[in-house]
N, C-alpha and C positions, 0 to 999 in steps of 0.2 A: 107677513110679506114686505112690513115696511123694512126688517129688522135687515133680511133676505137683499131687497133690492140695497140698504147703507153697504152694506159689507160687502155686494159687486162694485159699489160704487168707488170704495175705499181700494180693493186689490185692483181696477182696474187705473183707480189714480197714480197708486205705487209703480206701478209697470209705466206708465208714462215718465216718471222721475224717477224708475230707475235705482229705486228706495226699497230698501229690505218689506218684504210683507207681512204686515199684524200676524197672527196664527188665529183664527179665528179661535171663539170662546176659550182662548186661554186664562188661568185667574192672576192674580197676583202674583210678580215674581217672574211671570214668565213674559210680559210684553214685549220686550224688545227680540229679533233675533241679531245678539253680537257675545263679544266672544269675552271669558271671564274678565270681570274687573275687580279692581280696590275701588271701594265706598266707605268716606270714610262717615263715624256719627260725631257731634255735638255743635258746640256755637260758633255758627260761621262755616260749617262745613255742610257735607252733601246733604245731609239731613239732621235732626234734631231730636228726631227722636227713633231707639233702632228700629220699632213698628216698620216705623216707615223705612225704614230703610231695607227690611227684610220683603219686605211688598213691593220696591224696587227691584229687586237684586233679582236675577239669573241665577242657575245651575253653578257652581263652581266659584259663586265672587267669595270674595273675601272681605268683611263687613269688620273696620276698626273702630273701634269704641273708644272714643275721649277720657279723660277721670273726670266725674260728673254725678250727681242720682238720677236715675231712672228712673221714677216708677211708671214700668209698666206690667203688664202681664203677655210675653211672646212663644208664639206659634209658629214652631219653623218645618215647613213642607216639603222641602229643597234641598238637595246638596248645597251645603254653603258652610263656611268656615265663619266663625262669630271670636273675636281677641279686644280683649279689654285691657286696657293701661292701666298700670296702677292707678287706683283710685275709681275706677268707672264702679259704680254699686248702681244693682237689680232692683230694687225694693217693691214690692208683693203688697205692700199694706195692709199685710194679715189677713189678705183672701184667696182663695184660692192658690192652685201651680203657677208657678213664677214663672216656668218655661216648660213648657213641653212641644220632645222632638218625634218629627214622625216620619224623619227623613234620615239618611247619613249624614252627619253634620259633627261638624267641633265646633267644641267652645271651651273659652281656656279664657284665663285672668280675670275674670269677673269678683266682685265681692256678691251675691244672693243673699237677699235676709230680706225677714217679715213675710213668711206663707200666712198660708188659710190657716186655720186649727179645727179641720174637721176631719176628723179619722175615716167617719164614712165614705168621704169621698177622697179621702186618701190626700191630703192636699203637701203640696213637694216641693222643694228648693227647686229639683231638678225633676222631669218625668220623661222617660223613654217610650214610648209603645211601637213595638210595630216597627222598629226603623235596625236593617242592621249595620252593622260597623259603624259604630256611635262612638266618636273619641269624646273625654269629658275629662280634660286635665286643667290640674293647677290653679285651681277655682277656693273659693273660702265660701260656704254656707255657713247662716248663722240663722240663729232663733228662726230655724226650719219647723216643722210636724216632721216629716219624713225628708232625708236628704236626697239621698237623687236613689227615683226608684224604674228599676228596667224591668222593662214587660214583652215578653215574647219576642224577642231579638236576638240576632247571632252574632256573634263577636266583637260584642263592644268592648271596649277598652275605657275604662276609670283605673288615673293615673293621679297621682300624688296631691289628692280634692282633701283641704279641711272641713268637719262638720258639724257645728255645736248644736244639739239639739233647744227646745223651748223648753224654760226653767219653772218644770211644770214636773208632780212624781211621775216616779217611773211606768206603769200601767199606761200613764194619759201619753206619753210620750210617741213619737213613730220609730220607725225605722232609720240606724243611718244612713246605710248599704241596705238597696230589698233587689234580691236576683231573683224574677218570678220566670219559669220553662224561656232560660234562656240558654244557648249553647255554645262553648267556642271562644270564650275572650278570656280578659284579664282583668281582675281585682288588683295596684299596687298602689303602696307609697300613702296609701291615705291613710289622715289620724283623725278619728269618730269620737268625741265625746259626748256627756250628756245625752247621748239618744236611748233608744232604746234597743235595738239587735243589728247585730249583722245578720241576715236573712239570706240564706240561699236554701231556693225551697223547688225543686223538680228543674232543675240543671246540670248540665251535663259539663264537662272536659274542659274543666274553669282553671287558671293560673290564681292562685290570689295569693298573695306574696310582698312583703314586707309592709304590712298594716297595722296601727296601732289600736285599740281597741279600749277605752277605760270609759269608768264610772256609768254602767249600761247596765241591762236585765242581762242577756245571754252576748258574752263577745261575740258568738258565732252560732246561728240558730241553722241549724241545719235538718231538712226530710228532704225524703225521694229524690236524692240524687249521686249521682254515680259520676264517677273515673275524674277524679278532682285531687286537685293540690296544691297545701297548705304547706308553707317556709316562709321563714324566719317574719313570722308574722307575732305580735304583742296581744296578750287579753290579760288584764291588768285591772284589778279593783273593781269586776266587774261580779254580778251575784254570783252568776257560772260562767264558767272560762266559755266553755265549748260543750252542746250538748248535740248528737248526731244519733237520729233516728232511721231505720225503713233504707237503709243505705249500701252501699257495697262501693267498693274498689277504690278506698281513700288513701293520702298517703299525705300523714306529716311530718315535716323536717324541719328543728332546728328553731321550732317557738318556743317561745313563753308564754304558761298560766301561770300566772300567778295570784294571788290575794282575794280569792273566791270567795266571798264571805256570807253570802246570802242563806236562806232557809235550807236552801239544798246543798252548794258551796263546792259545786264538784268541780276541780279543773278542768277535766276533759267528762264528758259523760257519756256513755256509748247504750243503745239501746236496738237491738235486731240490725246491728252490723253486721257485716259481712268482710272479710278483704280489709282489715287495715290494718295498714303497716305506720306504727307511729317511732321514728328514729331521731336518737340526737336532739329532744323536745326537754324542757323546765318543768316539771310541777313542784312547785314551790310556794310552801304557806297558805294553801290551802284548804279547807276545811275537810276536805277527802281531795287526794291528789288522781283519783282516776277511780271513775266508777260503772260499770261492767253491768248489765242488764242482757240476760238472755241473747248474746252475741259472741260467738257467731252465731245466727238464728239458722243457718242452712244445713243442711249435713253433709257434713265433708271440709266442711270452712275453716280457716285459720284465722287468728286474727295474730301479730308480731310486736311484740315492744322491743324496742333493742336503741339499748345505748343511747338510752333516756335516763334526766337526773328526778328522783323522786323525794323531794327534802321540805323537811321542816314540816309538813303539814300535821293537821290531827291525824288526821288517816291517810295512809300511804295511797294503797291499792282498795276497794270496796268492790267485792262480787255477791252477787243472789246463790244462793244454795246451788241452782240448777247449771249456774257458769261453765262451759269447759272449753277447752279447744282453743284456748287464748296462752300463747309461748311466752314467757317473759328472760330474758336472758341480757347479756354485759350492758346490766342499768346499775344506776347506784341508789339503794334505799338511805339514806343516812339523817339522821333527828324527827324522824318522826315518833310523835307519838303512840303510832299506833302501824307497822310496817302494813302489817293486809289482814282486812278482815272480813266473815262473811257476815251480809246483815241476817241477824236471825238465828246463824248458829250454823256452825259446821264445821266442814274445811272447803278448800278449797284446790286440792291436790289432782280434779281433774283437768286439771291447766300446766303446765308447763313448768316450771321456775329454778331455773340450771343456768347456774355461772355468772352471777350478779355477786354485787357486793352489798354486805348490809352492817350498818356502822352498829348491833346489836351482838352483831357475831363474835364470841370470845373463843374459839379456836385456837388452833396453832399450825403452822407450815414447817413442820421438821424438817420436808426435804426441798425446800426453797424454791418452788415451784410457781409458788402466786397463789396457788391452791389448797384452800381448810384442810387440814386431814380428815376433820371429819363433816360432817354433813351440817349445814345449820339448819335446825329447826324454829320453826316459830309454835309456841305455844304456852303463851303467857297466858295464866287465867283469871289473870285481871283483865284479860281484851274478849278472851269466855265470856265472860261476867256483862263486858259491855256491849257483847255484841245480841247478849241473851237479854238484857234488859237497859236498855238506853239509858233509862233515866238515871243511873249511877258513875256516869262517864262525868258528872259532877265531882265524882273523887279522883278522875285519872292523875293530875299528876300533886296527890296528897301523898304525904309520907307512907298512908294506910295500903296503897297499891305497892312502893318498894317492900313493906314486912309481906305481904300477899305474896309476892313472890318468894321470899325466903322459904313461909311457910308452905308452899305447894311442892318447892326441893327438899324440905324437911319431910313430909309427909309425901308420902306417894300415892295413896290413893287420891287426894283432890290434883295428882295431875291431869289436866285435860288433853285430848287427842290432840296431833301438831294439826295447826290452820296451813303449814304451806311446808316442804322440807325443800330445800336447794343441794342438793349432792356435792354440787362443785363450787361452792362459796369463795368469791375471789376475796384474796386479801384487801386487796386496795384499790379502788375506785377505777372502773374502767378509764381510760384515754379519750374515750366523743363523750362518755359522760360526762367530765371532767372540763370537757371543752363546752358542753349549754354551760356550767358554772360562768366560766371566762366572759362567753356572749352576755349575759344577763347578769351579769357583777351580782353573783347569787350570794348573800352572805349564809355559810352553812355551817354547821355544828355537828362535832358527835359527841353523844350523850353516852353515861355510863350506864350499867342494869342492874347495880347493888346498893342501895345505900349501908353508912357505917351503922353498926353493932348500936351504938345507941341511937340511933333517930330511929333501927329495927324492933326493941326493944320499946319505943316510947309509941310509937306506933300498931304492934304485932296486937294490941286489944283492937283497935279499931277494927282492921283486919279480920278477926276473930269473928266478929259481929258481922261482918258484909256478909261471909261465907256463912255463918247459920242462917241470916236471911233473905238469901238468895238460896241458898241448898245447893251451890256449889259444886262440894261433892256428890254428890249422887248423882245416879245415871241420868243420862237426858229423856 
């Protein structure tokens, strides 16, 4: 009763003074009925702390923060614009999430550092929860467990942020950017270093463009997410460039997958992924350029790989024996130790391999139409051995392998079945695939197929021993 009486007295006093009536029950940030304004934070300004400015703000306010170190944890509960001047630092003191956003807000220009270390609580530099239309741009996040974590939100824009994770082993880091149950947004021009993954889970209708991800576990960790576009991204020096699972309708254009050297070392891995369109990408210097497992998985679906550069990988493309309905055309295979491999042995002929350039091709083009006169057949005996006996990859670059190839030509009973047949091999790399070289400044080399006779003679004994030990000439 006392509260009701006091409120009625306040209303009467406001009417008598012809002043705005305060809103009964309003929380912090809704204390005044006034138009949006600019609030200043800093020494001698409207507020000395960012949290106090948020408490005193109303919807639509802009909060300008002067340079300085602000040791605070912020919660944004109504639409405002937070702008940090150069040198404006929000320090979380190694505890908790530093900035929590629960409304359509904009955050830019800050250095945000020193989040907590609790994986279970997902301590983050910036956390967005059930807030649509959030813009987070031009911030630098350092010493954070999770960088920018967006949950159950529509149309977020995450642009031009630099994110550096905590100095700890990769399994104990958080993700640089994580999208979880989001839709219809953009992730553009961000730089992620020393984080765990860039995660896209249960997320649709996104454009992910122009990002750089390095020194992490998965450059892109992707599951149960459809209808997304990835273009002009660089995934370099991660354990795995990108791995996609249980998803469909995804386009990859002009991305670089380079230097994946972890235990798997895939530039791009696919599992149960349908309607994948990969065009104009470069897969360079990985243990495996492209790995395909049960993709496409749905009956009648097709994955297409067009105008990609697949260069200087240990294995250019690796597939499982059951993989089918992938189409490879107008790609350039160059300088790979093994161009195509079937894990466990067998062939990859249930896929289409027509109209590609292969640096291993030794045929001619008598009519000058740019297409080899004979089909390209990948059937190296050594590669068949490696697929059946991975431990023998120790010999991949030894003279024994070159000698073994000569032996397989001299003794047809040793010749394995073809792994890949390209009936229309291109004599030169397609222009679109060469554009991937120019964009990535990729060093590409051509490799010869046969060693000199002296080298072959020296290695012949070793090669014959390998054949005998593995029984390569016997039927599988």
